[in-house]
C-alpha atoms as a printed R data frame, in Angstrom:
   type eleno elety resid chain resno       x      y       z
1  ATOM     1    CA   MET     A     1  -1.579 -3.022  -4.081
2  ATOM     2    CA   LYS     A     2  -4.455 -1.021  -2.711
3  ATOM     3    CA   LEU     A     3  -5.068  2.422  -1.244
4  ATOM     4    CA   LEU     A     4  -5.125  1.973   2.529
5  ATOM     5    CA   ASP     A     5  -8.394  2.300   4.381
6  ATOM     6    CA   GLY     A     6  -8.860  5.435   6.415
7  ATOM     7    CA   PHE     A     7  -7.683  7.918   3.792
8  ATOM     8    CA   VAL     A     8 -10.104  9.982   1.756
9  ATOM     9    CA   LEU     A     9  -9.799 12.442  -1.090
10 ATOM    10    CA   ARG     A    10 -11.396 15.783  -0.287
11 ATOM    11    CA   THR     A    11 -11.623 19.009  -2.255
12 ATOM    12    CA   PHE     A    12 -11.094 22.291  -0.393
13 ATOM    13    CA   CYS     A    13 -11.208 25.584  -2.289
14 ATOM    14    CA   GLY     A    14 -10.460 23.780  -5.543
15 ATOM    15    CA   GLU     A    15  -7.495 21.846  -4.094
16 ATOM    16    CA   HIS     A    16  -7.555 18.035  -3.951
17 ATOM    17    CA   ILE     A    17  -6.225 16.860  -0.589
18 ATOM    18    CA   VAL     A    18  -5.826 13.352   0.797
19 ATOM    19    CA   THR     A    19  -6.696 13.299   4.497
20 ATOM    20    CA   SER     A    20  -7.229 10.749   7.191
21 ATOM    21    CA   GLU     A    21 -10.735  9.933   8.341
22 ATOM    22    CA   SER     A    22  -9.360  9.861  11.897
23 ATOM    23    CA   ALA     A    23  -7.881 13.014  13.411
24 ATOM    24    CA   ALA     A    24  -5.581 10.807  15.479
25 ATOM    25    CA   ARG     A    25  -3.892  9.552  12.286
26 ATOM    26    CA   VAL     A    26  -3.309 12.929  10.656
27 ATOM    27    CA   ASP     A    27   0.335 13.876  10.209
28 ATOM    28    CA   TYR     A    28   0.136 17.517   9.172
29 ATOM    29    CA   SER     A    29   3.757 17.456   8.034
30 ATOM    30    CA   LYS     A    30   2.680 15.104   5.228
31 ATOM    31    CA   ILE     A    31  -0.470 16.650   3.781
32 ATOM    32    CA   ILE     A    32  -0.911 15.197   0.313
33 ATOM    33    CA   SER     A    33  -2.120 17.535  -2.398
34 ATOM    34    CA   LEU     A    34  -3.094 16.038  -5.759
35 ATOM    35    CA   ASN     A    35  -3.520 17.708  -9.113
36 ATOM    36    CA   GLU     A    36  -6.660 17.093 -11.151
37 ATOM    37    CA   THR     A    37  -5.268 14.026 -12.939
38 ATOM    38    CA   ALA     A    38  -3.830 12.424  -9.788
39 ATOM    39    CA   ALA     A    39  -7.144 13.003  -8.002
40 ATOM    40    CA   TRP     A    40  -8.975 11.352 -10.901
41 ATOM    41    CA   LEU     A    41  -6.612  8.357 -10.717
42 ATOM    42    CA   TRP     A    42  -7.218  8.121  -6.953
43 ATOM    43    CA   GLU     A    43 -10.972  7.999  -7.563
44 ATOM    44    CA   GLN     A    44 -10.555  5.279 -10.206
45 ATOM    45    CA   VAL     A    45  -8.519  2.917  -7.992
46 ATOM    46    CA   GLU     A    46 -10.124  3.668  -4.622
47 ATOM    47    CA   GLY     A    47 -11.313  0.409  -3.029
48 ATOM    48    CA   LYS     A    48  -9.691 -1.728  -5.741
49 ATOM    49    CA   ASP     A    49  -6.498 -3.720  -6.156
50 ATOM    50    CA   PHE     A    50  -4.293 -2.038  -8.751
51 ATOM    51    CA   ASP     A    51  -0.749 -1.878 -10.029
52 ATOM    52    CA   LEU     A    52   1.380  0.392 -12.190
53 ATOM    53    CA   ASP     A    53  -0.031 -1.095 -15.399
54 ATOM    54    CA   ASP     A    54  -3.554 -0.230 -14.270
55 ATOM    55    CA   LEU     A    55  -2.591  3.414 -13.737
56 ATOM    56    CA   VAL     A    56  -0.908  3.530 -17.148
57 ATOM    57    CA   ALA     A    57  -3.989  2.052 -18.835
58 ATOM    58    CA   LEU     A    58  -6.274  4.539 -17.095
59 ATOM    59    CA   LEU     A    59  -4.150  7.452 -18.290
60 ATOM    60    CA   THR     A    60  -3.755  6.280 -21.865
61 ATOM    61    CA   ASP     A    61  -7.479  5.499 -22.145
62 ATOM    62    CA   ARG     A    62  -8.570  8.917 -20.876
63 ATOM    63    CA   TYR     A    63  -5.850 11.287 -22.080
64 ATOM    64    CA   ASP     A    64  -3.894 11.813 -25.268
65 ATOM    65    CA   VAL     A    65  -0.635 10.539 -23.802
66 ATOM    66    CA   ASP     A    66   1.787  7.874 -24.990
67 ATOM    67    CA   ALA     A    67   2.373  4.783 -22.866
68 ATOM    68    CA   GLN     A    68   5.982  5.697 -22.031
69 ATOM    69    CA   THR     A    69   5.024  9.105 -20.614
70 ATOM    70    CA   ALA     A    70   2.027  7.618 -18.802
71 ATOM    71    CA   ARG     A    71   4.266  4.936 -17.249
72 ATOM    72    CA   SER     A    72   6.862  7.464 -16.106
73 ATOM    73    CA   ASP     A    73   4.255  9.801 -14.614
74 ATOM    74    CA   SER     A    74   2.350  6.926 -12.987
75 ATOM    75    CA   GLN     A    75   5.525  5.569 -11.412
76 ATOM    76    CA   LYS     A    76   6.359  8.968  -9.927
77 ATOM    77    CA   LEU     A    77   2.839  9.286  -8.500
78 ATOM    78    CA   LEU     A    78   2.867  5.746  -7.149
79 ATOM    79    CA   ASP     A    79   6.270  6.328  -5.523
80 ATOM    80    CA   LYS     A    80   4.859  9.395  -3.749
81 ATOM    81    CA   TRP     A    81   1.815  7.446  -2.554
82 ATOM    82    CA   ILE     A    82   4.062  4.646  -1.251
83 ATOM    83    CA   GLU     A    83   6.419  7.117   0.458
84 ATOM    84    CA   ALA     A    84   3.445  8.831   2.124
85 ATOM    85    CA   GLY     A    85   2.104  5.478   3.357
86 ATOM    86    CA   LEU     A    86  -1.111  5.670   1.357
87 ATOM    87    CA   VAL     A    87  -0.855  2.260  -0.343
88 ATOM    88    CA   GLY     A    88  -0.113 -1.207   0.840
């Protein structure tokens, strides 16, 4: 899968927000706010094909987290991205 074109990660007042590059595509009822780790993951996979295992590897390589926790957290994040229509 891949993050869909037309969405960008922006930081406003310390908050990481995913927005559309086109005002016509913005659905303000589904503003996506990411925490520091989720924003970092977004930056790592932006423009690349990736899957759940890639997210898990990124987390376990960077943070002191076991693979099971990283997999669970990555799946939850990925589910939110899919539900919001950010990946395809």
